[in-house]
C-alpha positions in Angstrom: 78.6 -10.7 -57.5 78.0 -13.1 -54.7 80.9 -15.4 -53.8 81.0 -18.6 -51.7 84.0 -17.3 -49.8 82.0 -14.3 -48.5 78.7 -16.1 -47.8 76.9 -18.0 -45.1 73.6 -19.8 -45.4 71.0 -19.3 -42.6 68.1 -21.7 -42.4 65.3 -20.4 -40.2 62.9 -22.6 -38.2 61.7 -25.3 -40.7 60.2 -27.3 -37.9 57.6 -29.8 -36.8 54.0 -29.6 -37.8 54.3 -25.9 -38.8 56.7 -26.8 -41.6 54.1 -29.2 -43.0 51.3 -26.5 -43.1 53.3 -23.9 -45.1 52.0 -22.9 -48.5 53.6 -25.3 -51.0 55.3 -27.3 -48.2 56.6 -30.1 -50.5 58.1 -27.8 -53.1 59.5 -25.7 -50.3 61.3 -28.7 -48.8 62.6 -29.7 -52.2 64.1 -26.2 -52.8 65.6 -26.1 -49.3 67.2 -29.5 -49.8 68.8 -28.3 -53.0 69.9 -25.1 -51.4 71.5 -26.9 -48.5 73.3 -29.4 -50.7 74.4 -26.5 -53.0 75.8 -24.7 -50.0 77.7 -27.8 -49.0 79.0 -28.2 -52.5 80.4 -24.7 -52.3 81.7 -25.2 -48.7 79.5 -22.4 -47.5 79.0 -22.5 -43.7 75.4 -23.1 -42.6 73.7 -21.6 -39.5 70.7 -23.7 -38.7 68.0 -22.2 -36.4 65.1 -23.8 -34.5 62.5 -21.8 -32.6 61.7 -23.3 -29.2 62.3 -26.9 -30.4 61.1 -28.4 -27.2 57.7 -26.9 -27.9 57.5 -26.6 -31.7 59.4 -29.8 -32.6 62.7 -30.2 -34.5 63.6 -29.5 -38.1 61.9 -31.6 -40.8 63.7 -35.0 -40.9 64.7 -34.7 -44.6 66.4 -31.4 -44.0 67.8 -32.3 -40.6 69.6 -35.3 -42.2 71.3 -33.0 -44.7 72.1 -30.2 -42.2 73.5 -32.5 -39.6 76.3 -33.5 -42.0 78.0 -30.1 -41.4 76.3 -28.3 -38.5 74.0 -28.6 -35.5 70.9 -26.6 -34.8 70.9 -23.5 -32.6 67.8 -23.2 -30.4 66.3 -19.7 -30.1 63.5 -18.0 -28.3 63.3 -14.7 -30.1 61.7 -14.5 -33.5 64.9 -13.0 -34.9 67.9 -15.3 -34.9 70.1 -12.2 -34.3 69.1 -12.1 -30.7 70.7 -15.5 -30.1 74.3 -15.0 -28.8 75.5 -18.2 -30.5 74.3 -16.8 -33.9 76.2 -13.6 -33.4 79.3 -15.5 -32.4 79.2 -17.7 -35.4 78.7 -14.8 -37.8 81.5 -12.8 -36.2 83.9 -15.8 -36.3 83.1 -16.5 -39.9 83.8 -12.9 -41.0 81.4 -13.3 -44.0 79.1 -10.4 -44.7 76.6 -12.0 -47.2 73.8 -14.0 -45.5 71.8 -16.2 -47.8 68.4 -16.4 -45.9 65.7 -19.1 -46.2 63.1 -20.7 -44.0 59.8 -20.0 -42.3 57.7 -18.0 -41.6 58.5 -15.3 -44.2 56.6 -12.5 -42.4 57.8 -13.3 -38.9 61.0 -15.1 -38.1 62.7 -14.7 -41.5 61.6 -11.0 -41.7 62.8 -10.1 -38.2 66.1 -11.9 -38.7 66.5 -10.1 -42.0 65.8 -6.7 -40.4 68.4 -7.3 -37.7 71.0 -8.6 -40.1 70.6 -5.6 -42.3 70.8 -3.2 -39.3 74.1 -4.8 -38.4 75.7 -4.3 -41.8 75.1 -7.7 -43.4 73.9 -8.1 -47.0 70.9 -10.4 -47.0 70.1 -12.5 -50.1 66.6 -13.7 -49.6 65.9 -16.9 -51.4 62.3 -16.4 -52.5 61.5 -20.0 -53.4 63.0 -21.3 -50.2 60.8 -19.2 -47.8 57.2 -19.7 -47.0 54.3 -18.7 -44.7 51.0 -20.4 -43.9 49.2 -17.9 -46.1 50.4 -16.7 -49.5 49.5 -13.1 -48.6 51.8 -13.2 -45.6 54.7 -14.6 -47.7 54.3 -12.0 -50.4 54.1 -9.2 -47.8 57.1 -10.5 -45.9 59.2 -10.7 -49.0 58.2 -7.1 -49.9 59.0 -5.8 -46.5 62.5 -7.3 -46.7 63.0 -5.9 -50.1 61.9 -2.5 -48.9 64.5 -2.8 -46.0 67.3 -3.5 -48.5 67.5 -7.3 -48.9 68.4 -8.7 -52.3 66.0 -11.1 -53.9 67.1 -14.4 -55.5 66.0 -18.0 -56.0 67.7 -21.3 -55.5 68.8 -21.9 -59.1 70.0 -18.3 -59.8 71.9 -18.2 -56.5 73.7 -21.5 -57.1 74.7 -20.5 -60.7 75.8 -17.1 -59.5 78.1 -18.8 -57.0 79.4 -21.2 -59.7 80.3 -18.3 -62.1 81.6 -20.7 -64.9 80.0 -23.5 -66.8 82.8 -26.0 -66.5 84.6 -28.3 -64.0 83.6 -31.0 -61.5 81.6 -28.7 -59.3 79.6 -27.5 -62.2 78.8 -31.1 -63.2 77.7 -31.8 -59.5 75.6 -28.7 -59.5 73.8 -29.8 -62.7 73.0 -33.1 -61.1 71.7 -31.3 -58.0 69.5 -28.9 -60.0 68.0 -31.5 -62.4 
C-alpha cells in the first residue's frame, strides 16, 4: 500500500498556452489542484517541472500559487525530467521510491519521465485523471504505454484515500473538504 512517507509527487509541465489546449483542461486543472493540496496535507514533497519556461511560459497561475507554497519550479530542456540533474539530486536526497506522476503531455514528457523513473528503480503511480494531452487518443495511448512499462494506475481520489488509510482524524476531515 502506498504511504506518504515513501512518496513524492512530480508535476510535469502544466504550462502556458499548452496547458489551456489540453483535452478537458478545466477538469485537469481542478484535479491537479486537489492532488497538490492533498500532497501538501500529507507533507509529501513535490517536484515541480517546467519545460523551457522561457519559451513555453510558466506553470498555470492557479497551480503555481499552490505549488509555490512548498517548492520552486525546476526548468528542464529534455522531455524526460530524469535528465535534469536537479531532479535526480532531489529524488536521491528524499530517499523515497514511490513517484506519484501527473502533468502534460501524457504521451511525451509524462511518458518519457515515467520510463526513466521505472528504469531507475522507482515505482511510478500514474494519476490518470491528472494527466492529459491535446488529443484523447494520445492520452489513452500514453497511459497504456506507461502501464505496459510497469507503472501503476490510480486517480486523485483513490490515491488520497489510499494515503489516508483510515476514516477518522483531523487530516481525514480536511481531506473530505478537499475532495468535495
